[in-house]
N, C-alpha and C positions, 0 to 999 in steps of 0.2 A: 505493500499499500504505499500512499505517497504522502508525505506532510511536509509543512513548512516551516524555515527557520527564520530566525529573527531579521536576516538581512533580506528575507524574500525567495532564496533559494529554497528549490526542491530536495526532499531527500527521501529515498525508496528504503523501508524499513518493512521487516517481515509484518505479517496480520498479527496483530494482537501485541505488538512489540512493545515494551514499557519505555519509560524516558530514558531508565539509564543503557538500554540497548541500543537507543538513537543516537545517546551520547559516545557509546562506543563505537558507532559507525561514523562519526563526525573525528573522532580522535580518542586513543587511549590515554592520553594528557588528560584530556576535558572529562572524561569517564572516572579518572582518579580524582578529579577536581570538583567532583559536583557534589551538591549537597541536597538539591532541592532541583525543582524545576517550575515552570510557567507555562501551563498548557491553555490556549485561548485567553490568556492574560490573568489567569487563575493560578494560585501558588500550590503545589502538589508534591507528593512524595515521588522518589525516582522509581517506583515499583508502580506508578500510576500506568495504567493501560493506554497507551493511543489509540486514534480513528482514524479512518480516512480524512484528509484535509487538516488536521489539526494545525494548530499554529504552536511551534515549540519555541522555546527558551530555556537553557539550562541555566542555574543558578550555582554560582561557586561561592567562596566565603569572601570575595572580593565585592560582592554585592550586599547592599545592607539587607535583602532579605534572605541571602543565605546565613550572614552572620546571627540573623535572628531566628533563624531554623536552628541553628547550632546552640545558640543560648538556651531555645527552649527545650531541647533534648537534655542539655546540662539539668534544668531544673526537674525534669521527670528522674533523671540519674540522682538527684538531692531527695526526691520524694522516696523513689526505691531504697536508698541508704537509708532515710529516716525511719521506713516499715521496717526494715530487716533490724535496726537496732533497739527502736521504738516502737512494738508490736500492735501496741493499743492505740498508738495515735491515730489522729482522724485528718485525712486530708481536704483541703478546701480547693483554693486556685494557685496556679503556679504559672503565672505571664510573663513574657518578656519586657524589660523597660530598657531606657538608655544606658547601655555599658554592660547590660547583665541581666540578672533576672530575679525573681523571688518567689517565697513557696510560703501560703498561709497553713499553717499547721495547729491543729488542736491537740495539744498534751497533757497527759494525765497529770505529768511531773515535769514541772516547767526545766528549760535548758537555757543556759547560759552560752557567752562566746567562749567558754572554757573548754565547751563539749563539741566544737566545731573541729578538733585536731583527728576525733576518731569517727565523726562523721565524713570528712575528707578522707579519710585512710578506707572506708569502706567504698566511698564513691568511686576513688582508685582501682579497688577491685572489680565493680563493675565495668568501668571504661577498660580494665585490663583484659575482661572476660569477653570484649567484642560483641556483646549480645546482639543478635539482629533484632531489629525492630520492626514490628508486625502491625499493619491496621487492619480492623475488622469493624462491620457495624453489627447494630442489635436495633431491634425495634423497641418500642419506650417501653413495655413492658418486659421486655427481656434486657434492656440496660437498668430498669430497675430494681429487678431482681438481681442482677449480677452483682449490682452496689450493693443492695441490702444484705447479700452474700458474705462481703467483704467488711459488713458493719460501717460503711462509709456515708453516713447520713447525710453530708453537706455535697456530695456528689448525687445522691437521689434526690435532693432539693434542686439541684441545678437540672436534672433530667426534665423532673417534673414541672419547670418552670419553661422548658424549650417550646416553642411553637409547634403546633400539631402538624405533623409531617415533616418535620426537620430531621434530615438525615443526623444519626447518634453514632460517630464513631469513638473506637477506641484503639487504644495503641499498646502492645504488648510486648516486652522486652525482659527475657527470664520465667520467672514466676512472679514479675511484677505488671499489673494492668491498669490503665489511667484512663479515665474518660477524658477525651480530648479532640480538639476539630483539627489539630495537626498543621502543615505536615512537619515531620522528622526526621533526622538524619538515618540513612540505612542500618547503621548499628551504632552501640554506643563507643565502638572504638575509634571513632574519628575524632572525638573529642581528645585535643593536647593540652589546654592549659586553661585552669579554672581556680576560682578560690573563692570561699566563702567570707563575706567582709563584714557584716553586722547583723544585727538581731533588733526587732521592734515590736510594738503590739500594732493590731490592727482589727478593728471591730468587723464582723463577718459581712460581706457586702456593704461595707462603711456604712454601717446604721448604730449608731451609737447606743440602742436599745436591745442589740443584738450581742451576741457573746465576743469577748476579745480574744482574739486568735494570736500566734507567734507567728510574725513575720522573720524569714530568714533570708537576708539579702545575699546574693551572689553575683561574681563577674566570669566571664568565659573569653577568651580570645584564641583565634586560630594558632597564635603562635607564642611561645613564653615570653619572647622579646617584646611583644605586642603588649602584653599584659605588664611586664617590668615597666615599660614606660608610663602606661596607664596609672599605677601606682604611685609613680614619680610626680605625674601632675597632679596627683590628689594630693601629695604632701605640700607642693607649690600651691595647691589652692586653698590649704588650710593656712597657710602664711597668710595668703591673700582674703581670709574669709573677710566680707563687707562689715558682717555684724560686729567682729570683734574690732577692726580697725575702724570702724564708724564710732563704738564706744571711746576708743585710743584718742581718736584725733576729735573728738567731741563734735562730729557731725549731728549725728541724731541719737534718739534712746526710744526704747521699746519697752513698755512699762505694762504691768498688771492691771492697772487701771483701765487701759483700752488696749486689751489685746487684737492686734491685726490693725492698730491705727498709730503710724510712728507718731514721735514729737521731734520735729526738726530744731536742732540748736542752732545758736547764731552762726557758727561756721558753717553749718550744713544750709542755712537759708542763704549766705552767700554764695554756695553753689549752685543752689537750684534755683535762684534769682538769675547766676549770671547764663545757665541753660536758656531759661526762659526770655530774657534780654535777646541772646544769641536765635532763639526761635522767632522772638518779634520781629526783628531785623531782616531775617531770611525771606520770611512770611511776607512782610510789606514791600520788598524789593519783587516779589512774584507775583504781585497783583491781588493778596489776599485781603480781606476784611477781616476785624474780629469781632466776635459777638459774646455774651455771657447769658445762658441761660439758665433758670431757677434750679434749686437742687432737689426741691419736692413738687411732683406734678401730679395731676388725679389719675385716678384709674381707667377711665375712659382713653386717656392717650395713650397710655400702655397697651391697651386692647385694639386699639387701632393701627398700632406700631408691631403688635404681634409678640411683643415682651411679655405680656402677662400669661400667654398659653404655652411659650417656648422657653423662658428664663425666670418664671416667679419663684421659683426655688432659690433662687440667688438674689432677690431682690428684699431689700428692707421694705417693710409697708408700714402703715400707721392709718388714723383717721383723722379728719380735720373736718369740724363743723358737721360731723357725722358722716362724710364722704371718704371713702376710699381711695388713698394715695400711696405713691411711691417714691422714694430716694431713688434718684435717677441711677442706674448701673451703667447707662450709656448716654452718649450727650445727640444722638444722631435726630430723635424725636422734636426736642428742643427747638433743633435746627430747623426742623419742615416748618414748625410754626412759623419760625422768624421767615421762611420764604414764602410764606403765604399771606403776608401781612400786608405785603401791596401788588398788584398785579405786574407780569414781566412780560417783555417782548423779546423775542429771538435777538434783538441788538445787545439786549442786557448780557447774555449769557455769554462764555461761561461766568457764574458766580460762584467765586470762591471764597468759604465761609469757612473761618478757622475760629476756635474755641479751647482755651486751655480750661478743662471742665473739670470738676471735681465731682469723682463718682463712687459708688459704694457698691460692693458686692459681695454678698455672703460667702465667705469661705470657711470648711470646716476646720475648725481649731487645730486639728492635725496636720493640715496643710500649709499652715502660715509659716514664711520663713523670712525673717529679716525686713529687706525691703522688697524682694523678689516675689513675695506671695503676701498682698496685704489687703484689708478691707475697704481701704478707702485709698483712692489716688489720684494725682492729676493727670489726666489723659490729653494727648495733644492733638486733637481732633482738627480734622478739616473736613468739610463737606464741598464737592463740588456738583452745582447745578448746571446741565449740559444739552446741547442738541445732540441728536445721534451722531451726527458728522463730526462732532469735537472728541468723542471718546478715545479715540487712538493717540492724538495730540494731547490731550490732559493726562491719559495715564503717563504718557512718556514725560512729560513736564514733572510728574510725582517721583517717578522713578528715577530721573536725574537729579532731584533735590535731596532724594534719601539717599543716591550716591554720593552727593557733594558732603552730605552730615557725617556718613561713617567714613567716609577717606579722611574728614577732617580730623578725627577720635584716632583714627590708625586702625580702622577695622576692616578686615575682609569680609565678606560675605556671600551667601549664595542664595539662591533664588527657588520658591516654591510655587506653582501654580494648582490653587485646591479647587477641586470641581462640586457638582452637586452633591448635598448628605440627603440621607433619606428623609429626614424631618423637615425637608424645605418646604416653602413656598412658590406659587407662580408656575407659568406655563411652560413646556419643553421647550416651546419657541424662544420665550426672554432668557430661558438658562443657556440656550444653544447660542444665540447673540451675543450675550454677556461673555461667554468664553472665548468664543470667537475673538471678541474683540481684546480682550487680555492677551491671547494668543500672538495676536497680529503686532500688539505693543511690544511685547519681548522680542518677537521676530525683528520688528525692525530696529529694535535696541541693539540686535545681537548680544542680547543677555541670556546666555545660557540657563536652563532651568529644568526642573525635575517636576513631573505632575505628581500631587496627592490626591489620589482619587477619593471622594466624598468626604473631602475635610473644609470645605466651602461654608461660608454662613449659611443659615438657614434663608436669608434674603437674596443671596447674589453668591457667584463665585469669586475668589480673592487670590492676588498676589500676595506671597508673604517673603520677608526678608530675615534670613538667619545670619545673623553677625558673629564672627569667630574671634573670639578673644586674646590677648597676648601668651595665652597656654593653651590655645586650642582649642576651648571649650566653645560650645554655640548656643547662641539665643534669640530667639524669635521677640523681633522687635516693629520694624515697620511693615505695615500692609497696606495695601490698596484692595479695597472691596467694590466691584461694580455692582449696583442695587436698580433694578427695573421695578422693584416691587414696592418700597416704602412710599415713592412719589404716586404711585398709582393708590395704596391706601389711606393717603393723605389727602388724594385728591388735587395733586398740585399739578399746575397749568402754567404754561406761558403763550402767548400770540404770536404764531409762526409768520414768515414772508409771505403765505396765503392769506393772510388774515384771519385762519382758522385757529381754536384753540388744539395745542398738541401737550405730552406729559412730556416732561424733561426726565433726563435720566440722571442717577445720582451715584458719586463716589463717596465713599468713607476712606479715610485715609490717615494714618497716623503715621509718624517719622519716629520720634523717641518712644510712642508706646505708650507706657506709665512714665512718667517722670521720676518717680521716685524708685521705680524697677531700673530704669537705665542708669541712674545714681548710683546704686548697688553693683551694676555693671562695671560701671566706669572705675569705682572704689577696687574692685578687682582686677581689672584691665590693668590700671596702672599701680596697683599693690598699696595705694593710697598716695604715691608719688605723682600727684597732679602736675600737668603742664602750667608755665606760670600763668597763662591765661587763665585757667580754670581754679588756680589754687586759692582756698578761701586767705591763706595769709601769703603773700608774694615775697616778702621779705622782714628778715629779723635783722636789728640792728641791735650789734651786742657792744655796748661799752666795757674797756678793758679796767677803767678805774671812774671813781666818783666823778673825777674832773672832765670826764668825756661824756657824762651823762647827759649834760644838756645839747652838748651837739649832737649826741644820738636820738634824742628825740625831737630835735630840730628836724633833722633829717626824716624821720618817721612822719613829722607832720606835714613836710613839703611834698611827699610820696601821695599821701592821702589827699592834700589839697589837689594834688593832679588828677585823681579818680584811683589810685594804684592802690593796694592794701598792704601796709607796713606797720611794725609795731616796734618800740625799744623794750628792751628785757632792762631793766634798771634795777634787777636784785644786785642784793650785796653777795653775789657767789663768784667763783672764779670763773676767768673766762672758759677754761675748757669745759666746766659744766654747763654752762649758757651753749656752747657749740653743739655737746652732746644732746642737750634738751630740745633744741633747734633740729636736729637731726632725726629725733626721733617724731617731731611733730611733722616733720618731711615736708618742712619750708623749703622752697627751690632756692633762695638766695640768704647767706649770712654774710652781714657787713659786719666785720670787727672793725671797732674804731678806738685810737688810742690817743695819747699826747700827740704823736706825729701828725697821725690824720687830722687831729682839730687843726693844728698849725697850717697846714697844707691843703685842707679842703679836700682832703681824698679819703678813700674807703678801703678797707682788704677784702677784696671779694672772696668768698666759698661757693661754689656750686655745689648744688646735691647730688651726690655721687661722685663728684670730682677733687672735692676738697678745696685747697687754697688755689685759685687760678690768678692770684697776682692783685698789685694796686690799681685804682684807675681813680680819675678825679670825680668828684661827687657827680658833678654834671654829666660827665661820659656814661657812668654806671645808669644814672637815670634815663638817658638817652635807648640806652641798650633795652632797659626792662620796658621803657614805653613803646620800643619796637617789636618785642617780644610778645608783649601782651597785643598790639594792634593786628600783628601777622598771626596770631594764633599758633605759632610753632609749638613742637613736641619734641621735647629732650629727655 
């Protein structure tokens, strides 16, 4: 029979051949590297039987899907090891996550990280045994009977909750069988490098009213060298932890009186306002107008927008004068109301409307983390209202703006195009047109991208920008979402060139995303060592003796009067102590001044990370600092 490869070439294979046989027909090297396959776009096991005309793509550990399959199999090996050592434990779920996997388990006797060594030893035995991994399916009744036989009540519950007619698959390796959609590696022996890394509590199905389970986290890589590099990155990440540095640098505080609601301290507000000032500067240049909409709006608005039905569990609600209201989780419905305040002509479009809006979203307490996951944040939203023929131009304009910002901060990034999810609203025609417009803009910009199927917003497809920080971690920040639905829901209009009323198209977009989260990312990206233009304090003037104190204060006052950020350390401490403290505070420049500097109107300059760079005249140093601040240099 004939099947077709990713490049379109036809391949003749025997009738009923599986994916592994097809890989062998292509090359023995590919067959050895294969871990799974895609058949007609669906990820499957290598033992999946092919049919005439199938489109086949072999998946290896160089592919993200391949690494996910590898790690998922490692989760099953963990589960088998746990059942061997702790036969009375009950298994819940064991999915893949970024850089690894976890398994939620109900233990009769709690375990700790000290037990990891014996669990890992058992996992290595299973891997060394190179057990074949076999898939089989059962009816709902048979599946429930099998899991009941093994006393796996969590698995029974999962089977009972599956939709009628859903295929129920299991995977068997040796004496161990687990309920799983798959796919998996062909055998346990293909796992080369893994490690259990941490333990935590997790409510069954994330419900605080249900039992607390033990969640065991692990990681797995194709090669030991890759795993070693990952742990080196984790060690570096600990040093850069924004919660630790934010506290040490007095940027923000996290308090029990407001969990998930960060407190910004004076230095943190300086940093936040610098970012906001920069945001306003570039948006004025690009023709955006700025608005501000209320934090609380009534229920009918959120019903019109669709958020009440699609997002209510994440919204804070209240009653005002007996009317249901919600604290806004998003700015877009308020932006729609502003657009509708006045009639518009096609000559007015595009309208680029920005808002630094404070939004609130209910995140579960276990998911909160520093500034990265909070319940209240400032979203640098903008909503663009346009005609259909302006779509591509506007998307390209936003993409260029995002590129400019990320490049300024020294970030590399990659782009994903996210398509229609299952719970979406709107017609197929609108979704197809919106997705095609996003593709066209990316193609015209020559921006490489990957397609993230089914991960769009409920009202439209989107382009996501995933930036890479200085130690290789990625963060999703910028997004461009194309929306045909909200203008329809709000009955938004403009008068076209033909004199008739038309529906505008809407773009939702952010650059920073959440300003609070972006600050957290910046702290970790720079390890707290901000470039001059971002540093809450740019210069610390350090007098050697009391005789130089007035000169030091005068210098700091002069720079502050020019809009720079400086202070004088007038403590009665030795100069070495003052220099060390300024280094710990990560101030970019330290100016050491003594009798000689006072007499000659000079400064002895110390640059962060370089030490003493020599003497300069007071005027020359200030000129250099002003230039660095203006040019937004990164050193």
